[in-house]
C-alpha positions in Angstrom: 0.0 0.0 0.0 2.6 2.6 1.1 6.4 2.5 0.5 8.0 1.5 3.7 11.3 -0.4 4.1 10.4 -1.6 7.6 8.8 -5.0 7.9 7.0 -7.2 10.3 6.9 -10.9 9.4 7.6 -9.9 5.8 4.7 -7.4 5.5 4.6 -3.6 5.6 3.2 -2.2 8.8 0.4 -0.4 6.9 -0.6 -3.7 5.3 -0.9 -5.4 8.7 -3.0 -2.5 10.0 -5.0 -2.4 6.8 -5.9 -6.1 7.1 -6.9 -5.7 10.8 -9.0 -2.7 10.1 -10.7 -4.2 7.1 -11.9 -7.1 9.2 -13.7 -4.7 11.6 -16.6 -2.2 11.1 -15.4 1.3 10.4 -14.9 3.6 13.4 -15.7 7.4 13.5 -12.1 8.3 13.9 -8.8 6.5 13.9 -5.7 7.7 15.8 -2.4 6.2 14.7 1.3 7.0 14.6 2.6 9.3 11.9 4.3 6.2 10.3 0.9 5.3 9.0 0.1 8.7 7.4 0.6 7.9 3.7 -1.9 9.4 1.3 -3.3 6.1 0.1 -4.0 4.9 3.7 -5.7 8.2 4.6 -7.8 8.0 1.5 -8.9 4.5 2.3 -9.9 5.5 5.8 -12.0 8.4 4.4 -13.7 6.0 1.9 -14.7 3.8 4.9 -16.2 6.9 6.6 -13.4 7.1 9.2 -11.7 10.4 10.0 -7.9 9.9 10.1 -6.2 11.5 13.1 -2.5 11.1 12.1 0.2 13.6 12.9 2.1 14.8 9.8 5.8 14.1 9.3 8.0 17.3 9.4 8.8 16.7 5.7 5.2 16.4 4.6 4.2 19.3 2.4 0.4 18.5 2.4 -1.0 16.3 5.2 
């Protein structure tokens, strides 16, 4: 989903979180670490009806 060189059991952290969230009903808001703030993940949350509450990275030009 997002480019990230870190891995957990061979999967990107966003992929693991995405799989867990996809298995649950959407929540009104989701608070996660800024490591999960890629555009594609934010857009997916909004499509589900969830407001992403994710701090921006200092290098992000548009959160």
